[in-house]
C-alpha positions in Angstrom: 104.9 108.1 88.9 103.4 108.0 85.4 100.0 106.7 84.4 101.4 103.8 82.4 99.5 102.8 79.1 96.8 105.4 79.7 95.3 103.3 82.5 91.7 104.2 83.3 90.9 104.1 87.0 87.9 103.8 89.2 88.4 105.8 92.3 86.6 104.7 95.5 85.7 106.8 98.5 86.0 106.0 102.2 84.7 102.5 103.0 84.9 102.4 106.8 84.4 98.7 107.3 81.3 98.4 105.0 82.2 95.3 103.0 78.7 94.8 101.6 78.5 98.3 100.3 82.0 98.0 98.8 81.2 94.7 96.9 77.9 96.1 95.6 79.6 99.2 94.4 82.3 97.2 92.6 79.6 95.1 91.0 77.8 98.3 89.8 81.1 99.5 88.4 81.3 96.2 86.4 83.9 94.2 88.4 83.5 90.4 88.4 85.0 87.4 90.1 87.0 85.4 87.6 89.6 82.6 87.9 92.4 85.1 88.1 90.6 87.2 90.7 88.4 90.2 90.7 88.8 92.1 87.4 87.0 94.5 85.1 86.3 93.3 81.6 87.7 96.6 80.2 90.9 96.4 82.1 90.0 99.2 84.5 91.7 99.2 87.9 90.9 100.7 91.4 92.3 103.4 93.6 91.0 103.7 97.2 91.3 107.1 98.9 91.9 105.6 102.3 89.9 105.0 105.5 89.2 101.4 104.8 88.5 100.7 108.5 86.4 101.8 111.6 82.7 102.4 112.1 81.3 99.5 109.9 80.8 95.9 111.0 83.6 94.2 109.0 86.9 96.2 108.9 88.9 93.0 108.9 86.9 91.7 105.9 87.4 95.0 104.0 91.2 94.8 104.7 91.4 91.2 103.4 89.3 92.0 100.4 91.3 95.1 99.4 94.6 93.5 100.0 93.7 90.7 97.7 92.9 93.3 95.0 96.3 95.0 95.6 98.2 91.7 95.6 96.7 90.8 92.3 97.6 94.1 90.7 94.0 95.4 90.5 94.1 98.2 93.0 96.1 100.9 94.8 95.4 102.4 98.2 96.5 105.7 99.7 96.7 106.0 103.5 93.8 107.5 105.4 93.8 109.1 108.8 92.1 106.0 110.3 94.9 103.8 109.0 97.4 106.2 110.5 95.5 106.2 113.8 95.5 102.4 113.8 99.2 102.3 113.3 99.9 104.9 116.0 97.6 103.2 118.5 99.5 99.9 118.0 103.0 101.4 118.1 104.9 102.2 121.3 107.8 104.6 121.7 111.0 103.8 123.5 109.3 104.3 126.9 106.5 101.9 126.0 103.9 104.6 125.5 101.4 104.3 122.6 101.9 107.0 120.0 98.1 107.4 120.0 97.0 107.5 123.6 94.7 104.9 125.0 91.9 107.3 125.8 88.1 106.5 125.9 87.6 108.5 122.7 90.4 106.8 120.8 89.2 103.4 122.0 85.7 104.2 120.8 87.0 105.2 117.4 88.6 101.8 116.8 86.0 99.7 118.7 84.3 98.4 115.6 87.6 97.5 114.0 88.9 95.7 117.1 85.6 93.8 117.4 86.0 92.6 113.8 89.4 91.1 114.8 88.0 89.1 117.7 89.4 85.6 117.4 92.0 86.9 115.0 94.0 89.2 117.2 97.3 87.7 116.0 96.7 89.4 112.7 96.8 93.0 114.1 100.6 93.4 114.0 100.7 92.3 110.4 98.0 94.7 109.4 99.7 97.5 111.1 102.9 96.8 109.1 100.9 96.5 105.9 99.3 99.9 106.5 102.7 101.5 107.2 103.6 100.8 103.6 100.6 102.7 102.1 101.6 105.9 100.3 100.5 109.2 101.6 99.3 110.2 98.1 99.5 109.3 94.4 100.6 111.6 91.6 100.5 110.3 88.1 101.0 113.7 86.5 97.5 113.6 84.9 95.8 112.4 88.1 96.3 112.9 91.8 94.8 111.1 94.8 95.1 112.0 98.5 93.0 111.2 101.5 92.2 114.7 102.8 94.2 117.7 101.4 96.7 118.3 98.6 98.9 120.9 100.2 101.9 121.4 97.8 104.6 122.0 100.5 103.4 119.0 102.6 103.2 116.8 99.5 106.8 117.6 98.6 107.9 117.0 102.2 106.2 113.6 102.4 107.3 112.4 98.9 110.2 110.4 100.2 108.8 109.5 103.6 107.3 106.3 104.9 105.8 105.1 108.2 108.0 102.1 107.8 110.8 104.4 109.0 110.3 104.1 112.8 112.0 107.4 113.5 109.7 109.2 111.1 106.6 107.5 112.5 107.5 108.5 116.1 108.3 112.1 114.9 104.9 112.3 113.1 103.2 111.7 116.4 105.1 114.5 118.1 102.8 117.5 118.3 104.2 120.6 116.6 106.9 118.8 114.5 107.1 119.3 110.7 106.1 115.6 110.3 103.1 116.1 112.5 102.0 119.2 110.6 102.3 117.5 107.2 100.6 114.3 108.2 97.8 116.3 109.9 97.0 118.3 106.8 97.4 115.6 104.2 95.5 112.9 106.1 93.2 114.9 108.4 92.5 118.2 106.5 93.4 121.8 106.8 92.0 123.5 109.9 91.9 127.0 111.4 90.7 128.3 114.7 87.2 129.7 114.6 86.6 133.4 115.5 85.0 134.7 118.7 85.4 131.5 120.7 82.8 129.7 118.5 82.7 125.9 118.9 80.9 123.6 116.5 80.1 119.9 117.0 81.9 117.5 114.7 80.3 114.3 113.2 80.9 112.5 116.5 79.2 115.2 118.6 82.5 116.6 120.0 82.7 120.3 120.2 85.6 121.7 118.3 87.2 125.2 118.4 88.8 124.8 114.9 87.1 124.2 111.6 88.1 122.5 108.4 88.6 124.7 105.4 88.9 124.1 101.7 92.3 124.1 100.1 91.5 124.8 96.4 90.8 128.0 94.5 91.4 131.6 95.6 90.7 131.9 99.3 91.9 135.5 100.2 89.0 137.8 101.1 86.4 135.0 101.4 84.1 134.8 104.4 84.2 132.1 107.1 81.2 130.4 105.5 82.8 130.5 102.1 86.0 128.8 103.2 84.3 126.2 105.4 84.4 122.6 104.2 82.1 120.8 104.4 79.8 123.8 103.8 76.7 124.7 105.7 78.0 125.9 109.1 76.5 129.1 110.6 79.6 131.3 110.9 80.2 135.1 111.3 80.1 137.5 108.4 83.3 139.1 107.2 86.5 138.0 105.7 88.1 135.0 107.4 91.5 135.2 109.0 93.5 132.4 107.3 96.5 132.9 109.5 98.7 132.9 106.3 97.4 129.5 105.3 96.2 130.8 101.9 99.9 131.0 100.8 100.3 127.3 101.5 97.2 126.1 99.8 96.3 127.6 96.4 95.4 124.4 94.4 94.6 126.2 91.1 92.4 125.4 88.1 95.5 124.6 86.0 96.5 121.7 88.2 95.8 118.0 87.4 92.4 116.6 88.7 92.7 115.5 92.3 90.4 113.2 94.2 90.1 112.9 98.0 87.9 111.6 100.8 87.6 112.2 104.5 85.0 115.0 104.7 81.7 113.1 104.8 79.4 115.2 102.5 76.3 113.3 103.7 73.1 114.7 102.3 75.0 116.7 99.6 74.6 115.8 95.9 77.6 114.1 94.4 79.7 116.2 92.1 83.0 118.0 91.9 83.9 120.9 94.3 85.8 122.5 91.4 86.4 121.5 87.8 89.6 119.6 88.9 88.8 118.8 92.5 86.4 116.2 93.9 85.7 114.4 97.1 84.4 110.8 97.2 83.3 110.6 100.8 79.5 110.9 101.1 79.2 109.5 104.5 79.5 105.7 104.2 79.7 104.5 107.8 77.7 107.5 108.9 74.4 106.5 107.1 75.5 107.7 103.7 76.3 105.6 100.6 79.4 104.4 98.8 80.7 106.6 96.0 83.2 106.1 93.2 84.3 108.0 90.1 85.1 106.5 86.7 88.2 108.4 85.5 88.9 108.1 81.8 91.8 110.5 81.4 89.8 113.8 81.5 91.2 117.0 83.0 87.7 118.3 83.8 85.8 116.2 86.3 82.4 115.2 84.9 79.4 114.8 87.1 78.0 111.9 85.1 81.1 109.8 85.9 80.2 109.6 89.6 78.7 106.2 90.7 76.7 105.9 93.8 75.6 102.9 95.9 72.9 104.1 98.4 73.2 103.3 102.1 72.0 99.9 103.2 69.7 99.6 106.2 70.7 97.4 109.1 68.0 94.9 108.0 69.2 94.5 104.4 71.4 91.5 103.7 71.8 91.5 99.9 73.7 88.6 98.2 77.2 89.8 97.7 78.2 89.5 94.1 81.9 89.3 94.7 83.6 86.8 97.0 86.6 87.9 99.0 85.8 88.5 102.7 88.1 86.7 105.1 
């Protein structure tokens, strides 16, 4: 896919059901409601990095809002792990079992989304079908977008795949399959098991024995703390055992700029992780703010092109400058 006519894009991080924050962010970026829909006066368009749903109060409203942007040709969306989980939860295999099990933890993760659909439950099947059509990544040659990790082998494997293929969808939920591995890394991040039986709590307070690691730059010989992403965890000294993953990753400085979400860098200053690598998830839905990047064709990601909308308190009810909630 080529970036036709040198299109300039505004890339938007994880939204997680926060319609107010999204509309305020788009207003700050310069988008306005016109007769033909929500547009930018300079012809800019939007790319969402996925995770439109869960956590916030209005996942249904966000879905309707973003779909309206897509249908009018003003936006593209890549699939996030929360969209994948929504699809899997609402899909049953030949034996009638959900692809994503109906456990207390899984129900809790989608509770806010399901609440937003109260009185509109008949829409859920349609939204699941819509999400199945979202691409796993975008590659324009001079710009790349993925939800969690750009792993070259997985990207190549997924290039001709779609969750609208029921057999592939079922295979992607089968632990240990090639489809499961690729979906896991591209949508959920690269993980390795921590040393010495260490367990760390994730953002939901669940103790994990594996840790997420970065997938760009030279990784061989780095310590556990140096490869951890998000950074900041207290980990043992010494070179990390990457279990051969460094050969799979290696997103180098010569590659096109790539933007992603997923990792919740709450309390971290916005900015690129490498000259050509940047996350746009700064914790919206977890007390952080909404983040976007104004991309104008540059190969080196510029800190001044990041745009932030601070987190809203529960008491704030600002006037929404853009119409579009359902």
